C-alpha positions as CSV (number, residue, x, y, z in Angstrom):
1,M,127.6,231.8,93.0
2,L,129.9,229.0,94.5
3,N,129.2,229.3,97.9
4,S,125.6,229.6,97.1
5,S,125.3,226.5,95.3
6,R,127.4,224.8,97.7
7,S,124.9,226.4,100.5
8,F,122.0,225.0,98.5
9,I,123.3,221.5,98.6
10,L,124.3,221.1,101.6
11,T,120.7,222.2,102.9
12,L,119.4,219.3,100.3
13,L,121.3,217.3,101.7
14,S,120.3,217.9,105.2
15,L,117.0,218.4,104.5
16,A,117.6,215.0,102.8
17,A,119.2,212.9,106.5
18,L,116.0,214.6,108.2
19,F,112.6,212.9,105.6
20,L,115.4,209.8,106.0
21,G,115.7,209.6,109.3
22,T,112.2,210.0,109.7
23,A,111.1,207.7,107.4
24,L,113.9,205.1,108.9
25,A,111.4,205.7,112.6
26,A,108.2,205.4,111.7
27,P,107.2,201.9,112.6
28,F,107.1,199.3,109.8
29,R,103.2,198.1,108.5
30,G,102.6,196.6,105.6
31,P,99.8,195.9,103.2
32,H,97.7,194.0,104.3
33,V,96.5,190.6,102.2
34,A,94.2,188.2,101.6
35,A,94.6,184.9,103.7
36,S,95.8,182.2,102.3
37,A,95.0,178.0,102.9
38,H,97.3,176.8,106.4
39,A,96.4,174.7,108.2
40,H,97.0,175.7,112.5
41,A,96.8,175.1,115.8
42,A,93.0,175.6,117.3
43,R,93.2,179.1,118.9
44,T,91.4,180.9,121.9
45,S,88.6,182.7,121.9
46,A,89.7,184.3,125.0
47,S,90.5,187.9,125.5
48,A,94.3,188.1,125.1
49,P,96.4,191.7,126.9
50,Q,97.1,193.6,123.9
51,T,100.3,193.6,121.9
52,Q,102.6,196.0,122.4
53,N,105.9,196.9,119.9
54,F,109.6,198.5,121.8
55,T,112.5,199.4,120.3
56,L,115.4,197.0,121.3
57,S,119.3,199.6,121.2
58,L,121.8,197.2,120.3
59,A,124.7,198.5,123.7
60,G,127.7,199.5,123.6
61,S,127.3,200.9,119.5
62,A,126.8,204.7,119.4
63,G,124.9,205.9,117.0
64,A,123.9,202.4,115.6
65,P,120.4,202.1,114.8
66,Q,117.6,200.3,116.2
67,K,116.0,197.4,116.0
68,R,112.3,196.9,116.1
69,G,110.8,194.5,118.0
70,Y,107.2,193.3,119.5
71,D,106.6,192.9,123.0
72,N,103.7,190.7,124.4
73,A,103.0,188.9,121.5
74,R,101.4,185.8,121.2
75,F,102.9,182.5,120.5
76,T,100.7,179.7,119.5
77,Y,102.3,176.7,116.9
78,Y,101.3,174.9,113.8
79,D,102.8,171.8,112.2
80,A,105.3,173.4,109.6
81,G,104.8,172.2,105.7
82,Q,104.1,173.9,103.0
83,N,105.1,177.8,103.0
84,A,103.5,181.0,101.7
85,C,107.1,182.4,100.9
86,G,107.3,179.5,98.7
87,S,109.0,176.3,100.0
88,Y,108.5,173.2,102.1
89,D,109.8,173.8,105.7
90,D,111.4,170.7,107.9
91,G,109.0,169.4,110.8
92,N,112.1,169.7,112.4
93,A,112.6,173.3,111.2
94,Y,112.6,176.2,113.7
95,V,110.1,177.9,111.9
96,M,107.0,180.7,112.5
97,A,105.0,182.3,110.1
98,L,103.9,186.3,111.0
99,S,100.4,187.7,110.7
100,P,99.8,189.5,107.5
101,S,99.9,192.6,108.6
102,I,103.6,191.9,109.2
103,Y,104.1,189.2,106.3
104,G,102.7,191.5,103.9
105,N,103.7,190.4,100.5
106,G,106.2,188.4,102.1
107,E,109.4,190.7,101.8
108,H,110.2,189.1,105.4
109,C,110.4,185.9,104.6
110,Y,113.7,183.9,105.3
111,K,114.5,186.6,107.1
112,S,116.0,186.1,111.0
113,V,114.4,186.5,114.2
114,T,115.3,186.4,117.7
115,L,112.2,185.1,120.4
116,Q,112.6,185.5,123.8
117,Y,110.0,183.9,126.6
118,N,110.5,183.6,129.9
119,G,114.1,184.0,130.6
120,K,114.8,182.4,126.4
121,Q,116.2,182.7,123.5
122,V,115.6,181.7,119.7
123,Q,116.6,182.1,116.7
124,A,113.6,181.4,114.0
125,T,113.3,182.1,110.5
126,V,110.0,183.5,108.9
127,T,108.6,181.2,106.3
128,D,105.1,181.6,106.3
129,K,102.2,183.7,106.7
130,C,99.2,182.7,109.9
131,P,96.0,183.9,108.8
132,G,95.0,183.8,112.2
133,C,97.1,185.7,113.1
134,K,97.0,189.9,115.1
135,D,99.8,192.8,115.3
136,A,102.5,190.6,116.4
137,E,101.2,186.9,117.4
138,A,103.0,184.2,115.4
139,D,102.2,181.1,115.0
140,L,105.9,178.9,115.6
141,S,106.7,175.3,114.3
142,R,105.8,173.0,117.5
143,P,109.7,172.9,117.7
144,L,110.6,176.2,118.4
145,F,107.7,176.2,120.7
146,Q,109.0,173.7,122.7
147,A,111.9,175.6,122.7
148,L,110.7,178.0,124.4
149,A,107.6,176.4,126.4
150,S,105.7,172.8,126.9
151,L,103.0,172.6,123.9
152,D,100.6,171.4,126.6
153,E,100.8,175.7,127.7
154,G,99.3,176.0,124.0
155,V,99.0,180.5,124.1
156,I,102.3,182.0,125.8
157,Y,103.2,185.4,124.8
158,G,106.7,187.1,124.8
159,Q,108.6,189.9,122.5
160,W,109.8,188.9,119.4
161,W,112.2,191.5,116.4
162,F,114.2,190.7,113.7
163,D,117.9,190.2,113.8
């Protein structure tokens, strides 16, 4: 009886681990929510390349979890101020606004992200929602955009991921 109980418990634990692993491997898709009023820079309506998801491996860490990232993401810029996370951003802050599909109900508020463009990497904080953005597109504060490219470029395509 003891062996069958132990076997049953081990089977349940194995199934739970399998289920959890599958759930963690699934891509995050937050719920779509109504867009809030937010002043953003004008966007061009030209066709853009499709955004692709990628997975960033943590080198040197055998069995370490992988981070979810986004490749070929469209970046624009805006003037930071009152944000959707419930605070006010300084005009010099490195902050970004996520698309409604990723912003969801604000579950990523104040999370740290890394952005990469043209060989440059910059750290930023999620503080806002970008109603006009789709999928992995993001609006960057002016100083954050300038750390990656000239404001004259207006729209750039790069990668970003949650730290």
